[in-house]
N, C-alpha and C positions, 0 to 999 in steps of 0.2 A: 346365714350359711352362704357357702361359695358354691359356684357352678361344678366344682370338682366334686361335690357330695354325691352327685349321681354315680359319677366313676368309682368313687371309695365305697359305696354302698354295693354296687354291682360287684367289685372284687371281693369285698367282705362276704357276700354271698355265694361265692365260688364260681362266678361267671367270667368267662372271657368275652369279648364284644360277640364274637360269633355265636357261643352258646347262649348268650343273652337273647339274641335275635330269635333263636329256636324255642327257647323257653317263653319268650313274649308270645310267639305264635300260638303255642299250646294252650297258655294261660288264657288268651283271647277266645279260643275255641270254646274252652271249658265255661267261659263268662257267657257265651254266645254273643259276643261282640264283634264286629265287623272292623277288625283294626289290625295293622301289620307295622312292622318297622324293618329298615335294612341296617347294615352296618354303617353305612354312610350317614344316614340319619341318626343314629346313635350317636356317631362321633360329634354331629352337631349339636345334638342335645347335651354332651358333655363339654361343649367349647365354652369360653368365657361368657359370651353373650347368646345363650341358646334360644332357639326359636320355640315358641310355645306348642306342645303336642295338642292335636284336637281332642275333644272330650273322650271319644272311645280310648285313645292312646292313654289318656291321663287315667281312666280307671284301671286299665291293665297295669300300668306302670306301679300305682298305689297298690293294687293287689298284690303285685310281685315283691315289693320292697316294703309294704307296710308303713310307708311315710308319705304324708301329704305333698303334693307336687309343689306347692309353695315354699316347702322347706329344703327344696333341691336346687334352689337358685333361679327358679322360673319366675316371670312376672305374670301371676296368674290373676285375672280379674275377680272381683269380689263375687260374681254369681258362680263362679266355678271353684271357689275355695271350699276346701273340706276339711273337716276337723280332724281327720285322721281316725284310725282305728280306736274303736272303744272297747270297753270290758263287757259291755252288755248288761250293767248292772241297774240301769235306770227303770224303777217300777213303773213310772208313769206310761212307758211304751206299751202299746196295746199287743200283747204276745201272740194274740191270734195272727197278726201279720206275717209270723215267721213260719211258713208253711214248710214242713220238712219232708222231702221224698226219701222215705224210708228204703224204697226199693234202689233208688240211686245209690245210697250208702252201702246197702247190703250186696247189690249186684255189680258195683263197678269198683274196679281199683283206683284208688285215688291218684297213685304213684306209678308211673311207668317202671319197668325193670330197673332195680335200684343195684344190683351187684356191681360194684366198682365204680358206680356212678357218683357224680359229686351231688351232694344234697344241699340245695340252697335255700334261701329265704322263701321263696314262693312255694317250695315243697312243704316247709314247715307252715306256712299260713293256709295252705290247702288243707292240710291235716287239722289244724286248729278250727277252721270252719266246720269240718265235718263232726269234731268233738262237741263244738259249740251246739250243734242240732240236737244232740242227745238230751239235753234238759227238756225240751218240748216233746220229743219221743216218749221220755219217761212219764210224764205228767199227763200226756194225753193218750198213750196207748198202753202204758203199764211196763213193768219190769222185765217181761220176757222178750218184747220187741227190742226194748232199750238195751238188753244185755246183748243180744246177737250184734246189734249195731256198734256198741262200744267194744266188743272183743274183735270186731271186723277192724276197726279203726285202730286198735292196739297193736293188732298183728302188723299192719302196716308201719306204724311207728317203730316197732321192735326190728322190722325188716330194714328199714332205713337205718336203725342205729347200728345194726350188725354187719350188714352187707354193703351200706355206701360210705363214701368218704366224706368229710365235712369239716369244717373250721370248728374252733372251739366254741364261738358262740352259738353257731347252729346245734352243736352237740348238747349244750347246755339247754336249748330250747325243746330239742327232742326228750331229753330226760325229765324236763318239766312237764311236758305234755303227756309223757308215760305216767308220770305221778298224778297228773289231773284224771286221766282215764281209770287209773286204779283206784283212785278215791271215789270216783262215781261208781265203779264196779262194786267197791264196798257197799255202798247205799243200796244198790240194785240187789246184790246177793243178801244183804239184811232183810230187805223187804220181801224177798223170796223165801224167807225162813231157811237160810242156808248160813249158819253162823261161822262155820270153819272157813269156809271161801271167803265170807266177808271179811274175817279177821285178816286172812292171808292178803287179801286186796289191800286193806288199809295199812298193813305192814309195809308192803311194796310202796305205797305212797308216801309214807313216812320217809322210808329210805331215800326215795328219789328226792323229795323236798330238802333232806338234810345233805344229799350230794351236791344239789344245786344251789344251796343256800336261799331257799325262798321260805322265810318265815310264814307267810300267809298260807301256802301250800300245806306246811307242817301244821298249822293250827287246823286247817280242813280236815287233814288226817286224824289229828289227836281228837278233834270233836266227833269223828264217826267212831273212833275206837271207844270213846266214853260212852256214846250211846249204844253200842254193842255191848259194852261190859254190863250197863244196866241190864239190858234183855238176858244176858248171861248169868246174872245174880253175881256179879263181882263188883260189890259197891265200892270197896278201897280202890280199885284199879279204875273205876269210872270217874271218881272224884279226883284221883291223881292225873289221870288224862286231862279232864276238864280244867284243872288248876294250872297245868303246864301250858295248856292251850291260852288260857287267862294271862299268863305271864308274858307270852310271845304277842298276844293281841295288845296288851297294855303298851308294849314297845314299838309294835309296828303296824298295829291296826287302827282303823277310825272307829266312830261310835258303832256303824252297823255290825262290824265283825264283833266289837266288844260286847254287843248285845245278844248276838247269838251265841257267844261263849258263854255268857252270864246265864242264858237260858238252859244251855247243857248242864253247867254246874247246879244249877237248882235242881234239875232232874236228877243228878248224880247225888246230890245230898239227900234229896228224899228218898232215895232208894237206900241209901246208908242209914236213915232214920234220924237224920239231923235237920227236923223241920223247921226249927228257927233261922238256921244257917240259910236253909233253901228259901224261906221268905225274904231274907236279905239279898239273896242273889237275884230273886225275881224283882225286888225293889230296884236293884241296879241295873237290871236289864230294861226296865221300863225306863229309867233315867236315860240310858244311852240310846235306847229306842227315839225318845223325845228329841234327841240331838242330832238324829241320823237323816233329816230331811235333805240336808245340804251336803251330805257325805258323797261326793263325786268320785271317791277312790275306791269305793267298796267293790270287791270281786263279785263275779256274776254268782258264785254258789251261795251267796247270802240273800239274793233277791227274793227268796221265798219268805225270809223273816220280815215281819212288821207286828202290827197289832193283832193279826191273827195268832201268831205264834205266842205272843204275850198272853193272850186270853186263854189259849190251848195249855200253856204250862201252868198258869193260874188254876185251870180247872184240875189239872193233874194233881197239884197240890192239895187242893181241897179233898180229892179222892183219896190221897195217901194219909190224909188226916181223919179220914172216916166221916167226911161231910159230902156225900154225894149230891144232896140236894142244893148246896151251895156251888157246886160245880156247874150244874145245869146251865145258867144264865151265860157262863163264860164259853161253854161249849157251843150255845146256840149263837152265840155272838161270832165265834170263830166261823161256824159253817156259813153264816150269813155273809161275812165279810170276804169268805174266800171265793166265792162266786164261780164262773163257769171256767175260768183259765187252767186252774190245777184240777183236773178231773179226777185223777187218782186220789188225791189228798181230800178232795171233798167227799169221795165216797168212805175214805178211811175216817174222817172226822165225824161223819154222819153215823157210821157204824159205832164209833167210840161214845157218841152221844146217846146212841140206843143202849149201850152197855150200861151206861150211868143211870139212864131213866129206869132200867130194869131193877137197878140196885136201889133206886129210890121208891120203888114200888109203883111207878107210872108204867104199867103193863102195856095199856093200849098204845100211849105215845111211842114207847119204846118199839112195839112191833110194827108201827107206821114208818118210823125213822130206819129202822133195819130193813123194812121191804124197799124204801126208796134208795137206800144205799145200794142194795143189791141190783135194783134196777138199773142205777146209774153207772154200776160198775161192769156190767155185761161186757166182755171182749177184753177186759182188763185182767192182768194177773197180780195178785199180792197175796202171799200167805197170810200176812198178818190181817188183812181185810177179811178173808175166809174163816179165819180163827175167831174175831170179834163177832161176825155174824153167827158162826157156831154157837158161841157163848150165849148170846141173846136166845137163840133158837132152843138151846138146852133148857135155859131158864124157862122159856115160854111152854115147853113141853112138859115141864114139872108142875107148872100151875094148872094146866089141864082144862081151862074154861074153853067154851066153844070158839071164842075169838082168838085165844090164844093158839088152839088146835088149827085153826084155819091159816093162821100166820105161819106156823110149822110147815103145813102143807105147801103153802105158796112159795116159802123159801126152798123147800125141798125142791119144787118144780123149777127153781132157778139154779139148781145145782148145789144147794147148800145144805146138808142134813145135820141134825142135833148131834152132840157127842153122845156115845153109847155108854150108860153105865157111869157118868160123870155127873156130880152137882155142879150147879152154876157158880 
């Protein structure tokens, strides 16, 4: 790339040299970096033989434009070469290093007043960084907190879309981000037991994906719609959405995306009563999973998928076929593999294990797993989790042994009561 690339990107982002200097100062402040630039310095950076910005300036430039400095015509030493923005999909990264300040997201407005203002690439990147933090919030603190944060970021995105002015490229990025946030909200509303809101959010995500021509965002929206249709007992719709997602994944996705979609199709087919086809879909998901180790292009929303989800889906298939005993080893494996990173899912899966143990007649183990799930989930919100624990409590209450009654009382003390007048 030539040295004029910096000027080209600056202009494409909607900045004059003067406004770039102002935006640079604001970005440096947000990033807590002691760095500044003058118009004169910027002109030197945009000259044919530009001087190298110092490390702090480099960090701010890359954050504003989303491009590594080495690609802007600068002679960057190897020690300061960066790989540029990543999609955040690598599973081997310890996600505990991403400490998300929920208060900062909820209490601060990411963008200054946007009415009539030019929205640039740095504005989009700041919103994207806040959206990225939602994954960690959701898994560590539950859907209630994540919903507030997601709605807060979404309102800022929509305000930028309606009140700001921007180039076509920035507009596409804003619409894509809106679709991502709606897709995330679809999952959160589903987990909260609000199917109508979940369906509306997924539909918005699907519309955004088609407007911007983003097939992987469309796959994500269809995946969520299929999941929701299963819960709403719309088996044909669940299979149709998963099939459409599979066709897109086959054309545009890598092994990771294809594995996720195959798992969703397996669940939909089981709900439709086609267990042999569901088993074939599970085998296909495992095949794609085995090929996904080097899938460097997988979007972040597929990061949850791995052997854990394959085991969990296999367990679900056995339960659907009336073989809860066969499902237990797979559920134990899923709980063991999940570990501490995904706190909410760990509690959910453990509660599901308790349900299946109860169906298999393993009452003592079921009660122990349900209590462990309830203990781990305190402070998190999930309607699905509460429903699963209530199902186990109802079964235990009907059994009526001393240990079962003790379990019911313990669960009630944690805020989960058995269902009244209903069989397990």
